[in-house]
Backbone as JSON, one array per atom type, in Angstrom:
{
  "sequence": "XXXXXXXXXXXXXXXXXXXXXXXXXXXXXXXXXXXXXXXXXXXXXXXXXXXXXXXXXXXXXXXXXXXXXXXXXXXXXXXXXXXXXXXXXXXXXXXXXXXXXXXXXXXXXXXXXXXXXXXXXXXXXXXXXXXXXXXXXXXXXXXXXXXXXXXXXXXXXXXXXXXXXXXXXXXXXXXXXXXXXXXXXXXXXXXXXXXXXXXXXXXXXXXXXXXXXXXXXXXXXXXXXXXXXXXXXXXXXXXXXXXXXXXXXXXXXXXXXXXXXXXXXXXXXXXXXXXXXXXXXXXXXX",
  "N": [[0.92, -1.14, 0.05], [0.45, 2.23, -0.78], [2.51, 4.88, 0.63], [1.34, 7.28, 3.02], [1.26, 10.64, 2.6], [0.22, 13.14, 3.33], [-2.08, 15.08, 5.2], [-4.68, 15.17, 4.08], [-4.68, 12.86, 2.55], [-4.43, 11.02, 4.61], [-6.76, 11.27, 6.05], [-8.55, 10.38, 4.21], [-7.72, 7.77, 3.72], [-8.0, 6.64, 6.29], [-10.82, 6.62, 6.75], [-12.86, 4.84, 7.26], [-13.84, 1.93, 9.21], [-13.36, -0.46, 7.87], [-11.56, 0.18, 5.95], [-9.34, 0.88, 7.54], [-8.85, -1.62, 8.78], [-8.08, -3.05, 6.59], [-5.74, -1.68, 5.8], [-4.12, -2.12, 8.19], [-3.96, -4.98, 8.1], [-2.51, -5.41, 5.73], [-0.06, -4.45, 6.51], [0.52, -6.04, 8.75], [0.46, -8.56, 7.92], [2.09, -9.02, 5.34], [2.61, -11.05, 3.45], [0.32, -12.5, 3.34], [-2.51, -13.49, 5.33], [-1.87, -14.79, 8.51], [-2.31, -17.26, 11.08], [-2.01, -16.17, 14.39], [-1.59, -17.97, 16.44], [-0.84, -20.6, 15.7], [0.57, -20.29, 13.3], [-0.48, -20.98, 10.82], [-1.56, -20.61, 7.42], [-3.97, -21.36, 6.51], [-6.74, -20.02, 6.64], [-10.02, -18.71, 7.25], [-12.04, -15.98, 6.26], [-14.41, -14.27, 8.11], [-16.75, -12.26, 7.31], [-18.94, -10.83, 8.52], [-18.17, -10.74, 11.18], [-15.82, -9.58, 11.12], [-13.46, -11.11, 11.36], [-10.95, -13.72, 11.28], [-10.84, -17.34, 10.97], [-8.96, -19.96, 11.88], [-7.69, -23.16, 10.78], [-7.1, -24.51, 13.12], [-9.11, -23.9, 14.72], [-8.94, -21.49, 15.95], [-10.07, -18.16, 16.55], [-9.46, -14.91, 15.2], [-8.68, -11.38, 15.03], [-7.58, -8.46, 13.07], [-6.65, -6.86, 14.97], [-5.9, -8.4, 17.11], [-3.82, -9.2, 19.84], [-2.65, -6.84, 19.87], [-2.1, -3.27, 20.84], [-4.56, -2.19, 20.22], [-6.53, -4.14, 20.66], [-9.66, -5.19, 21.8], [-10.38, -2.54, 22.25], [-12.35, 0.3, 22.93], [-12.32, 2.41, 21.2], [-12.72, 3.52, 17.94], [-10.97, 2.31, 15.02], [-10.45, 4.24, 12.95], [-10.0, 6.65, 14.45], [-7.89, 5.85, 16.1], [-5.79, 5.39, 14.19], [-5.58, 7.83, 12.91], [-4.72, 9.44, 15.11], [-2.19, 8.24, 15.47], [-0.96, 8.93, 13.03], [-1.02, 11.83, 13.16], [0.6, 12.23, 15.36], [3.05, 11.28, 14.48], [3.7, 12.84, 12.41], [3.97, 15.42, 13.29], [6.33, 17.68, 13.86], [6.98, 19.03, 16.26], [5.56, 17.61, 18.08], [2.2, 16.65, 19.28], [-0.41, 17.79, 21.25], [-2.47, 16.42, 23.9], [-4.87, 17.79, 24.21], [-5.15, 18.91, 21.65], [-5.48, 16.57, 20.05], [-7.81, 15.78, 21.21], [-9.51, 17.88, 20.13], [-9.25, 17.54, 17.39], [-10.11, 14.89, 16.84], [-12.49, 14.66, 18.07], [-13.08, 13.62, 20.78], [-13.01, 12.76, 24.24], [-11.08, 14.48, 26.75], [-9.75, 12.56, 28.44], [-9.77, 10.25, 26.83], [-8.22, 11.15, 24.68], [-5.78, 11.48, 25.98], [-5.24, 8.92, 26.8], [-4.87, 7.69, 24.24], [-2.56, 9.13, 23.37], [-0.6, 8.44, 25.21], [-0.46, 5.62, 24.87], [0.52, 5.52, 22.26], [3.04, 6.71, 22.62], [4.31, 4.96, 24.29], [4.41, 2.75, 22.47], [6.22, 3.83, 20.65], [8.42, 4.06, 22.3], [9.02, 1.4, 22.62], [9.9, 0.83, 20.04], [12.35, 2.21, 20.04], [13.99, 0.75, 21.66], [17.02, -0.83, 22.18], [18.26, 0.51, 20.2], [21.27, 1.83, 19.04], [23.8, 4.32, 19.19], [26.03, 5.25, 16.7], [29.11, 5.7, 14.71], [30.29, 9.01, 13.97], [29.77, 10.87, 16.73], [27.97, 13.22, 18.56], [27.79, 14.58, 21.72], [26.04, 15.92, 24.48], [24.97, 17.67, 27.44], [21.86, 18.58, 28.83], [19.28, 20.69, 30.42], [16.06, 20.17, 31.46], [13.12, 21.76, 32.28], [10.71, 20.47, 34.08], [7.41, 19.66, 35.26], [6.11, 18.72, 38.55], [7.98, 18.55, 40.51], [9.58, 19.28, 43.69], [9.26, 22.58, 44.8], [11.84, 24.93, 44.94], [12.97, 27.64, 46.6], [12.59, 30.35, 44.41], [11.9, 28.7, 42.24], [9.55, 27.06, 40.64], [9.46, 24.43, 39.59], [10.7, 21.23, 38.4], [13.86, 20.54, 37.83], [15.49, 18.62, 35.38], [18.28, 16.66, 34.5], [19.45, 15.87, 31.38], [20.98, 13.72, 29.09], [22.15, 13.98, 25.83], [22.61, 12.36, 22.67], [23.75, 12.27, 19.44], [24.15, 10.99, 16.2], [26.32, 11.85, 13.73], [26.68, 10.39, 11.47], [24.58, 8.51, 10.96], [22.27, 9.85, 11.79], [20.97, 9.2, 13.92], [19.2, 9.66, 17.05], [19.42, 9.85, 20.51], [18.11, 10.27, 23.77], [18.5, 10.72, 27.25], [17.19, 10.61, 30.48], [18.84, 11.62, 33.4], [19.81, 10.27, 36.58], [21.54, 11.67, 38.27], [23.79, 14.28, 37.49], [26.59, 13.14, 36.98], [29.79, 11.72, 36.37], [29.83, 8.97, 36.63], [27.14, 8.23, 36.12], [26.84, 9.08, 33.58], [28.7, 7.53, 32.22], [27.54, 5.1, 32.52], [25.12, 5.4, 30.96], [26.28, 5.88, 28.42], [27.77, 3.34, 28.02], [25.75, 1.56, 27.77], [24.3, 2.4, 25.51], [25.81, 3.18, 23.33], [27.22, 2.3, 20.19], [29.55, 1.07, 17.67], [31.85, 3.42, 17.6], [33.43, 6.11, 15.96], [34.4, 8.66, 16.49], [34.21, 11.25, 19.01], [32.37, 14.28, 19.68], [32.17, 16.89, 21.75], [31.33, 19.43, 24.32], [33.73, 21.23, 26.54], [33.4, 19.96, 29.02], [34.54, 18.62, 31.98], [33.61, 16.16, 32.92], [33.09, 14.64, 30.72], [35.43, 13.89, 29.59], [36.38, 11.29, 29.72], [35.57, 10.02, 27.45], [37.59, 10.04, 25.61], [39.11, 7.66, 26.01], [37.64, 5.74, 24.67], [37.23, 6.45, 21.96], [38.65, 8.7, 19.5], [38.57, 12.0, 20.72], [37.09, 15.04, 20.33], [36.89, 18.34, 21.33], [35.01, 21.43, 21.98], [35.36, 24.61, 23.31], [33.15, 26.51, 24.93], [33.48, 28.65, 26.53], [36.07, 29.69, 26.02], [38.9, 31.45, 26.87], [37.42, 33.6, 27.55], [35.87, 34.18, 25.35], [33.25, 33.2, 23.12], [33.16, 30.22, 21.79], [31.97, 28.24, 19.31], [32.22, 26.65, 17.13], [34.91, 24.87, 15.57], [36.83, 24.17, 13.04], [35.22, 22.08, 12.08], [34.67, 20.88, 14.47], [32.17, 20.68, 16.66], [29.04, 20.88, 18.47], [26.57, 21.34, 17.39], [24.48, 19.9, 16.18], [23.25, 18.3, 18.16], [22.64, 20.29, 19.91], [20.79, 21.74, 18.32], [18.72, 19.94, 18.45], [17.94, 20.09, 21.16], [16.9, 22.68, 21.1], [14.64, 22.23, 19.4], [13.15, 20.45, 20.93], [12.72, 21.92, 23.27], [11.23, 24.08, 22.22], [8.98, 22.73, 21.32], [8.06, 21.81, 23.9], [7.43, 24.27, 25.21], [5.72, 25.56, 23.32], [3.75, 23.76, 22.48], [3.11, 21.62, 24.31], [3.33, 22.97, 26.81], [3.28, 22.29, 29.74], [4.95, 19.71, 31.37], [5.21, 16.67, 32.91], [7.68, 15.47, 35.17], [7.55, 12.76, 35.63], [6.82, 11.58, 33.09], [8.72, 12.4, 31.49], [10.87, 10.94, 30.06], [9.48, 9.42, 28.18], [8.44, 11.41, 26.44], [10.82, 12.5, 25.46], [11.86, 10.19, 24.13], [9.92, 10.02, 22.12], [10.29, 12.46, 20.62], [13.13, 12.05, 19.9], [12.63, 9.73, 18.3], [11.25, 10.65, 16.11], [13.0, 12.5, 14.97], [15.14, 10.85, 14.42], [14.23, 9.34, 12.22], [13.86, 11.12, 10.26], [14.54, 11.41, 7.51], [12.83, 9.47, 6.35], [10.1, 9.98, 6.81], [7.54, 9.34, 5.93], [7.32, 6.61, 6.43], [7.0, 6.42, 9.22], [4.57, 6.0, 10.44], [4.19, 3.22, 9.89], [6.36, 2.12, 11.22], [5.66, 2.67, 13.95], [3.08, 1.45, 14.15], [4.03, -1.21, 13.73], [5.17, -1.7, 16.21], [3.09, -1.49, 17.79]],
  "CA": [[-0.01, 0.02, 0.01], [1.22, 3.5, -0.9], [2.74, 5.69, 1.81], [0.43, 8.46, 3.12], [2.17, 11.83, 2.75], [-0.41, 14.36, 3.67], [-3.28, 15.04, 6.13], [-5.88, 14.78, 3.22], [-4.63, 11.34, 2.21], [-4.6, 10.28, 5.85], [-8.27, 11.3, 6.49], [-9.29, 9.56, 3.16], [-7.35, 6.36, 3.98], [-8.53, 6.09, 7.53], [-12.1, 7.14, 6.88], [-13.81, 3.87, 7.76], [-13.3, 0.86, 10.03], [-12.9, -1.4, 6.94], [-10.25, 0.65, 5.29], [-8.32, 0.76, 8.6], [-8.52, -2.98, 8.98], [-7.29, -3.44, 5.35], [-4.38, -1.13, 6.0], [-3.37, -2.8, 9.18], [-3.77, -6.28, 7.66], [-1.48, -5.35, 4.75], [1.08, -4.2, 7.25], [0.79, -7.12, 9.71], [0.67, -9.88, 7.21], [2.4, -8.66, 3.98], [2.71, -12.25, 2.75], [-0.84, -13.2, 3.59], [-2.97, -13.6, 6.72], [-1.27, -15.99, 9.24], [-2.73, -17.42, 12.31], [-1.04, -15.85, 15.35], [-1.45, -18.97, 17.43], [-0.09, -21.78, 15.16], [1.3, -19.91, 12.13], [-1.04, -21.57, 9.58], [-2.19, -19.69, 6.42], [-5.24, -21.81, 6.15], [-7.64, -19.21, 7.38], [-11.28, -18.35, 6.5], [-12.5, -14.68, 6.66], [-15.82, -14.17, 8.51], [-17.0, -10.88, 7.01], [-19.95, -10.34, 9.45], [-17.59, -10.48, 12.52], [-14.5, -8.93, 10.86], [-12.38, -11.93, 11.96], [-10.51, -14.99, 10.57], [-10.92, -18.5, 11.71], [-7.88, -20.83, 11.46], [-7.99, -24.58, 10.86], [-6.91, -24.97, 14.51], [-10.4, -23.36, 15.35], [-8.69, -20.14, 16.64], [-10.58, -17.06, 15.8], [-8.68, -13.71, 15.53], [-8.9, -10.17, 14.12], [-6.41, -7.71, 12.76], [-6.16, -6.06, 16.18], [-5.6, -9.42, 18.17], [-2.41, -9.19, 20.29], [-2.07, -5.4, 19.71], [-2.83, -2.31, 21.8], [-5.93, -2.03, 19.71], [-7.33, -5.26, 21.0], [-10.81, -4.94, 22.62], [-10.48, -1.11, 22.53], [-13.73, 0.96, 22.55], [-12.05, 3.45, 20.4], [-12.62, 2.91, 16.7], [-9.69, 2.27, 14.5], [-10.15, 5.55, 12.24], [-9.54, 7.54, 15.37], [-6.63, 5.37, 16.54], [-4.85, 5.58, 13.21], [-5.35, 9.28, 12.76], [-3.88, 9.85, 16.22], [-0.79, 7.82, 15.24], [-0.48, 9.66, 12.02], [-0.78, 13.13, 13.67], [1.79, 12.23, 16.3], [4.34, 10.97, 13.68], [3.91, 13.91, 11.41], [4.06, 16.8, 13.95], [7.71, 17.8, 14.27], [7.18, 19.39, 17.68], [4.54, 16.83, 18.77], [0.83, 17.06, 19.36], [-0.92, 17.62, 22.58], [-3.67, 15.58, 24.02], [-5.88, 18.71, 23.9], [-5.23, 19.04, 20.18], [-6.06, 15.36, 19.6], [-9.28, 15.87, 21.55], [-10.27, 18.68, 19.29], [-9.17, 16.97, 16.0], [-10.8, 13.61, 16.7], [-13.83, 14.66, 18.78], [-13.08, 12.67, 21.8], [-12.92, 13.45, 25.57], [-9.52, 14.56, 26.99], [-9.29, 11.34, 28.99], [-9.55, 9.41, 25.78], [-7.08, 11.66, 23.87], [-4.55, 11.21, 26.8], [-5.08, 7.38, 26.64], [-4.33, 7.51, 22.87], [-1.22, 9.74, 23.27], [0.2, 7.62, 26.04], [-0.23, 4.37, 24.22], [1.38, 5.75, 21.08], [4.39, 7.04, 23.08], [4.82, 3.66, 24.68], [4.85, 1.91, 21.19], [7.52, 4.4, 20.14], [9.47, 3.64, 23.24], [9.36, 0.05, 22.23], [10.58, 0.9, 18.85], [13.52, 2.77, 20.32], [14.74, -0.17, 22.49], [18.14, -1.43, 21.6], [18.83, 1.39, 19.03], [22.48, 2.27, 19.43], [24.31, 5.51, 18.4], [27.3, 4.89, 16.13], [29.84, 6.63, 13.83], [30.67, 10.21, 14.57], [28.79, 11.07, 17.77], [27.98, 14.42, 19.35], [27.13, 14.32, 23.14], [25.93, 17.14, 25.23], [23.99, 17.61, 28.49], [20.84, 19.73, 28.79], [18.36, 20.78, 31.49], [14.74, 20.27, 31.06], [12.24, 22.2, 33.35], [9.53, 19.69, 34.1], [6.57, 19.83, 36.51], [6.02, 17.61, 39.52], [9.13, 18.53, 41.49], [9.35, 20.15, 44.92], [9.62, 23.9, 44.45], [13.0, 25.36, 45.82], [13.22, 29.04, 46.46], [11.65, 30.8, 43.48], [11.93, 27.78, 41.14], [8.41, 26.24, 40.82], [9.54, 23.24, 38.67], [11.67, 20.12, 38.7], [14.89, 20.61, 36.8], [16.02, 17.37, 35.12], [19.45, 16.68, 33.71], [19.3, 14.96, 30.35], [22.13, 13.48, 28.18], [21.78, 13.79, 24.39], [23.61, 11.76, 21.83], [23.37, 12.44, 18.1], [25.08, 10.47, 15.26], [26.46, 12.61, 12.48], [26.76, 9.42, 10.46], [23.25, 7.96, 10.57], [21.21, 10.73, 12.16], [20.2, 8.57, 15.09], [19.16, 10.5, 18.18], [18.95, 9.23, 21.72], [18.05, 11.12, 24.91], [18.25, 9.96, 28.43], [17.04, 11.43, 31.79], [20.02, 11.2, 34.36], [19.57, 10.4, 37.97], [22.35, 12.71, 38.78], [24.7, 14.66, 36.5], [27.8, 12.74, 37.44], [30.52, 10.99, 35.44], [29.44, 7.56, 36.78], [25.86, 8.06, 35.54], [27.1, 9.32, 32.09], [29.36, 6.35, 31.75], [26.49, 3.99, 32.55], [24.25, 5.55, 29.85], [27.07, 5.62, 27.27], [28.13, 2.04, 27.9], [24.45, 0.83, 27.33], [23.61, 2.87, 24.32], [26.72, 3.45, 22.25], [27.67, 1.13, 19.33], [30.83, 1.33, 17.22], [31.98, 4.83, 17.49], [34.48, 6.51, 15.25], [34.88, 9.8, 17.11], [33.2, 11.96, 19.8], [32.42, 15.68, 19.71], [31.47, 17.38, 22.99], [32.08, 20.66, 24.91], [34.89, 21.06, 27.34], [32.98, 19.56, 30.3], [35.43, 17.61, 32.53], [32.96, 14.8, 33.11], [33.03, 13.94, 29.42], [36.84, 13.54, 29.12], [36.7, 9.84, 29.68], [35.28, 9.44, 26.14], [38.84, 9.79, 24.85], [39.54, 6.4, 26.17], [36.93, 4.92, 23.85], [37.5, 6.84, 20.58], [39.16, 10.01, 19.4], [37.6, 12.9, 21.32], [37.3, 16.51, 20.04], [36.08, 19.3, 22.13], [34.91, 22.9, 21.69], [35.27, 25.33, 24.59], [32.26, 27.56, 24.74], [33.96, 29.88, 27.27], [37.47, 29.75, 25.8], [39.62, 32.7, 27.02], [36.51, 34.77, 27.64], [35.21, 34.37, 24.06], [32.24, 32.12, 22.83], [33.66, 29.39, 20.7], [30.95, 27.15, 19.05], [32.68, 25.7, 16.07], [36.32, 24.97, 15.2], [37.26, 23.26, 12.02], [34.29, 20.91, 12.09], [34.44, 20.51, 15.92], [31.03, 21.45, 17.32], [27.9, 20.1, 19.0], [25.4, 22.05, 16.79], [23.29, 19.07, 15.88], [22.59, 17.94, 19.37], [22.03, 21.55, 20.53], [19.58, 21.99, 17.58], [17.64, 19.13, 18.92], [17.55, 20.71, 22.34], [16.01, 23.74, 20.73], [13.37, 21.71, 18.88], [12.39, 19.76, 22.12], [12.16, 22.92, 24.17], [10.18, 24.81, 21.59], [7.81, 21.81, 21.49], [7.56, 21.85, 25.27], [6.92, 25.57, 25.44], [4.73, 25.99, 22.41], [2.8, 22.7, 22.17], [2.65, 20.88, 25.53], [3.28, 23.94, 27.85], [3.65, 21.66, 30.91], [5.41, 18.3, 31.16], [5.53, 15.93, 34.19], [8.87, 14.78, 35.19], [7.28, 11.32, 35.52], [6.69, 11.13, 31.83], [9.8, 13.02, 30.59], [11.64, 10.02, 29.21], [8.56, 9.09, 27.14], [8.44, 12.54, 25.49], [12.2, 12.5, 24.85], [11.92, 9.15, 23.12], [9.05, 10.39, 21.05], [11.01, 13.37, 19.77], [14.14, 11.34, 19.23], [12.21, 8.72, 17.21], [10.85, 11.35, 14.9], [14.19, 13.16, 14.42], [16.04, 9.72, 13.93], [13.68, 8.86, 10.95], [13.5, 12.39, 9.48], [14.59, 11.23, 6.07], [11.84, 8.61, 5.92], [9.03, 10.36, 7.65], [6.32, 8.64, 5.48], [7.31, 5.37, 7.0], [6.97, 6.5, 10.63], [3.4, 5.29, 10.84], [4.48, 1.73, 9.77], [7.29, 1.74, 12.4], [4.82, 2.74, 15.1], [2.1, 0.36, 14.2], [4.66, -2.46, 13.93], [5.45, -1.76, 17.63], [1.75, -1.68, 18.55]],
  "C": [[0.9, 1.2, -0.02], [1.35, 4.2, 0.46], [1.79, 6.92, 1.86], [1.35, 9.65, 3.46], [1.51, 13.11, 3.1], [-1.62, 14.13, 4.57], [-4.54, 14.55, 5.31], [-5.83, 13.33, 2.88], [-4.94, 10.51, 3.51], [-6.12, 10.17, 6.24], [-8.91, 10.44, 5.46], [-8.92, 8.12, 3.42], [-7.97, 5.79, 5.23], [-10.06, 6.55, 7.78], [-13.21, 6.13, 7.45], [-13.09, 2.7, 8.5], [-12.69, -0.18, 9.05], [-11.61, -1.12, 6.3], [-9.08, 0.59, 6.24], [-7.87, -0.69, 8.77], [-7.71, -3.46, 7.79], [-5.92, -2.89, 5.41], [-3.54, -1.86, 6.96], [-3.04, -4.34, 8.73], [-2.65, -6.36, 6.59], [-0.09, -5.13, 5.4], [1.59, -5.43, 8.17], [1.17, -8.36, 9.01], [0.94, -9.56, 5.69], [2.37, -9.77, 2.99], [1.37, -13.06, 2.82], [-1.23, -13.47, 5.0], [-2.47, -14.86, 7.31], [-1.93, -16.0, 10.64], [-1.8, -17.06, 13.44], [-0.8, -16.89, 16.39], [-0.56, -20.15, 16.88], [0.63, -21.43, 13.9], [0.74, -20.39, 10.83], [-1.61, -20.38, 8.7], [-3.59, -20.19, 6.01], [-6.32, -21.3, 6.96], [-8.86, -18.91, 6.51], [-11.79, -17.03, 7.19], [-14.08, -14.76, 6.96], [-16.18, -12.61, 8.48], [-17.87, -10.2, 8.07], [-19.28, -9.95, 10.81], [-16.21, -9.77, 12.3], [-13.28, -9.72, 11.51], [-12.11, -13.09, 11.03], [-10.7, -16.13, 11.55], [-9.91, -19.47, 11.13], [-8.39, -22.3, 11.59], [-7.83, -25.18, 12.24], [-8.0, -24.51, 15.37], [-10.09, -22.05, 16.11], [-9.22, -19.01, 15.79], [-9.74, -15.75, 16.22], [-9.02, -12.6, 14.52], [-7.6, -9.56, 13.87], [-5.79, -7.02, 13.95], [-5.75, -7.17, 17.26], [-4.06, -9.35, 18.54], [-1.81, -7.82, 20.17], [-2.59, -4.58, 20.8], [-4.14, -1.9, 21.41], [-6.95, -3.06, 20.14], [-8.39, -4.92, 22.04], [-10.96, -3.43, 23.02], [-11.79, -0.63, 22.18], [-13.52, 2.09, 21.66], [-12.0, 2.89, 19.03], [-11.32, 3.16, 16.0], [-9.36, 3.61, 13.62], [-9.51, 6.56, 13.24], [-8.06, 7.12, 15.9], [-5.5, 5.74, 15.47], [-4.56, 7.02, 12.83], [-4.58, 9.92, 13.86], [-2.38, 9.42, 16.0], [-0.16, 8.64, 14.05], [-0.09, 11.15, 12.36], [0.5, 13.2, 14.51], [3.04, 12.01, 15.57], [4.68, 12.06, 12.78], [3.89, 15.25, 11.89], [5.38, 16.91, 14.55], [7.91, 18.15, 15.73], [6.08, 18.75, 18.55], [3.25, 17.39, 18.73], [0.26, 16.83, 20.66], [-2.1, 16.82, 22.65], [-4.86, 16.48, 23.78], [-6.14, 18.96, 22.47], [-5.82, 17.86, 19.57], [-7.54, 15.32, 20.01], [-10.07, 16.7, 20.55], [-10.35, 18.1, 17.92], [-10.08, 15.7, 15.92], [-12.16, 13.62, 17.38], [-14.0, 13.66, 19.85], [-12.94, 13.42, 23.21], [-11.36, 13.49, 25.79], [-8.98, 13.36, 27.6], [-8.88, 10.3, 27.83], [-8.31, 9.86, 24.98], [-5.74, 11.32, 24.69], [-4.1, 9.7, 26.73], [-4.4, 7.15, 25.33], [-2.85, 7.97, 22.83], [-0.26, 8.84, 23.99], [0.51, 6.26, 25.4], [0.7, 4.48, 23.0], [2.8, 5.94, 21.49], [5.05, 5.75, 23.57], [5.14, 2.79, 23.58], [6.1, 2.58, 20.65], [8.66, 4.11, 20.97], [9.95, 2.3, 22.86], [10.15, -0.05, 21.03], [12.02, 1.27, 18.97], [14.45, 1.81, 21.15], [15.83, -0.85, 21.73], [18.78, -0.69, 20.48], [20.15, 2.04, 19.64], [23.07, 3.49, 18.53], [25.75, 5.14, 17.96], [27.91, 5.93, 15.25], [30.36, 7.82, 14.57], [29.51, 10.69, 15.44], [29.0, 12.42, 18.48], [27.22, 14.15, 20.64], [27.19, 15.76, 23.8], [24.83, 16.97, 26.3], [23.05, 18.83, 28.32], [20.02, 19.64, 30.12], [16.96, 20.95, 31.08], [13.84, 20.69, 32.38], [10.89, 21.55, 33.31], [8.7, 20.08, 35.24], [6.68, 18.64, 37.41], [7.11, 17.51, 40.53], [8.71, 19.41, 42.76], [9.99, 21.56, 44.66], [10.82, 24.31, 45.49], [13.16, 26.88, 45.58], [12.17, 29.63, 45.51], [11.57, 29.99, 42.21], [10.76, 26.78, 41.31], [8.41, 25.07, 39.86], [10.68, 22.31, 39.1], [12.61, 20.13, 37.57], [15.5, 19.23, 36.69], [17.2, 17.43, 34.22], [19.15, 15.6, 32.68], [20.54, 14.87, 29.54], [21.63, 13.18, 26.89], [22.96, 13.27, 23.56], [23.08, 11.8, 20.4], [24.48, 11.9, 17.14], [25.1, 11.36, 14.03], [26.36, 11.71, 11.32], [25.39, 8.98, 9.95], [22.13, 8.86, 10.98], [20.48, 10.27, 13.37], [20.37, 9.48, 16.31], [18.7, 9.7, 19.37], [19.12, 10.21, 22.88], [17.73, 10.4, 26.17], [18.14, 10.87, 29.69], [18.15, 10.75, 32.69], [19.44, 11.28, 35.75], [20.25, 11.58, 38.59], [23.39, 13.02, 37.62], [26.11, 14.4, 36.94], [28.53, 11.88, 36.35], [30.07, 9.48, 35.45], [28.19, 7.33, 36.04], [26.05, 8.27, 33.98], [27.78, 8.15, 31.55], [28.44, 5.14, 31.57], [25.64, 4.06, 31.29], [25.05, 5.26, 28.59], [27.48, 4.12, 26.96], [26.92, 1.19, 27.35], [24.01, 1.22, 25.93], [24.52, 3.27, 23.1], [27.17, 2.16, 21.45], [29.2, 1.32, 18.92], [31.03, 2.81, 16.88], [33.34, 5.26, 16.89], [35.16, 7.73, 15.97], [33.77, 10.44, 17.88], [33.39, 13.53, 19.65], [31.58, 16.19, 20.87], [32.06, 18.84, 23.24], [33.18, 20.24, 25.79], [34.59, 20.56, 28.72], [33.99, 18.43, 30.85], [34.85, 16.2, 32.69], [32.78, 14.03, 31.9], [34.37, 13.58, 28.91], [37.07, 12.11, 29.0], [36.32, 9.26, 28.26], [36.52, 9.32, 25.2], [39.46, 8.47, 24.97], [38.83, 5.33, 25.29], [37.15, 5.19, 22.38], [38.05, 8.17, 20.61], [38.07, 11.07, 19.85], [37.98, 14.27, 20.99], [36.36, 17.4, 20.89], [36.08, 20.78, 21.68], [34.6, 23.49, 23.03], [34.31, 26.58, 24.45], [32.66, 28.84, 25.5], [35.43, 30.03, 27.17], [38.01, 31.21, 25.83], [38.7, 33.87, 26.97], [35.73, 34.95, 26.31], [34.28, 33.06, 23.88], [32.81, 31.44, 21.56], [32.64, 28.18, 20.49], [31.23, 26.27, 17.96], [34.2, 25.97, 15.67], [36.77, 23.94, 14.39], [36.47, 21.94, 12.02], [34.08, 20.35, 13.46], [33.38, 21.3, 16.45], [29.97, 20.32, 17.74], [26.6, 20.79, 18.56], [24.23, 21.18, 16.62], [22.55, 18.71, 17.11], [22.01, 19.16, 20.02], [20.81, 22.01, 19.67], [18.43, 21.17, 18.06], [17.14, 19.54, 20.2], [16.6, 21.88, 22.03], [14.73, 23.2, 20.23], [12.54, 21.13, 20.02], [11.8, 20.97, 22.94], [11.12, 23.9, 23.53], [8.84, 24.0, 21.55], [7.2, 21.89, 22.93], [6.87, 23.17, 25.61], [5.66, 25.85, 24.58], [3.54, 25.03, 22.19], [2.22, 22.18, 23.49], [2.52, 21.81, 26.73], [3.73, 23.46, 29.16], [3.95, 20.23, 30.64], [5.81, 17.78, 32.56], [6.81, 15.33, 34.11], [8.77, 13.25, 35.18], [7.26, 10.8, 34.21], [7.8, 11.66, 30.9], [10.5, 12.12, 29.67], [10.81, 9.56, 27.99], [8.54, 10.12, 26.02], [9.74, 12.66, 24.81], [12.31, 11.54, 23.83], [11.13, 9.43, 21.95], [9.7, 11.39, 20.04], [12.24, 12.79, 19.11], [13.79, 10.4, 18.16], [11.84, 9.48, 15.92], [12.06, 11.97, 14.22], [15.05, 12.08, 13.83], [15.52, 9.27, 12.53], [13.21, 10.1, 10.16], [13.47, 12.15, 8.05], [13.56, 10.25, 5.52], [10.6, 8.75, 6.72], [7.69, 9.64, 7.19], [6.19, 7.25, 6.05], [7.03, 5.3, 8.57], [5.7, 5.79, 11.14], [3.59, 3.75, 10.81], [5.35, 1.27, 10.99], [6.45, 1.66, 13.68], [3.79, 1.57, 15.28], [2.8, -0.99, 14.31], [4.96, -2.73, 15.42], [4.09, -1.93, 18.38], [1.36, -3.08, 18.55]]
}
C-alpha cells in the first residue's frame, strides 16, 4: 500500500473501520494472513464479524495481540492519532487530539500515552554509532518540589546524536555525574569513530573509547561554538526543537513522563529522512 504523505490522504485512507482494517492487515501480514497461534495460512474470513478462523479453530482479528485489541475507540481515530503524532515535528498535545478527533480529554490522553509507549518499544536497543555528538541539557519539568523561586523540577538529560546515521537518543539522568554518564554511554553506544563534545570535565573519559574532540564555549573569555568541524550544533539544535515543542505545544510536562516525550522526539528526528514510514514503524510496535 502506498505511503500516506499528507493529512488529506490520511483522512481519506482512515475514513472507515474497513479501510483501517485493510491497511493494518497489509502491514501485519504482507505475505498473507497468518494465524497468530499456530502460524498456519489456512484461514477463513468471516465478514460479518471482521475476523478470521484458522484450521486450528482459533478466531482472531487484525487487532488481536495489539494495543488496539478490545479497545472501545474505533480504528479511524486510533490511526489518525498515530499519523498526527508521527507527522508533527514538535509533537501534538492531548488537547489538540481531543479537538481533532472529537473525543474526551481522557480518551485523547489514553491514545497519546499508548502511542508514546509503542514508540519507546521501537527505540529499545537502538545504538548510536559513527561520529557522535554528546551534550547535556536541563529540562524544566513539572512535578518536583519547588525550591526558592523555582516552581519546577529541573531534570538533567544526556543527548547523543550520530552525524553518520542521524540517530538521536536522549536519556534522563538520575544525577549529572561521570558515573551516570558512563552507565548511559556504555549501554547505548555502538561502534563509535569519534566523539564531539564541549569541554566539560565529566566527558573527558570518552577519549579512552574513541578520538575525542572538544569545543570550549567559554574559551579565553570568548564564545567558541565551532572550530574546524568540531562542534555540537546538531545535538544543540535538537535541544532547541524539544524545548520549543515543550513551550509551544505541551506547555507543561510532568517529570514522571519526561523520558517518554524524549523518546518520542528522538524517534521522529532519527527517522526524519523517511517520515512517510513513521506510521508503519509505530504500528509495527503496537
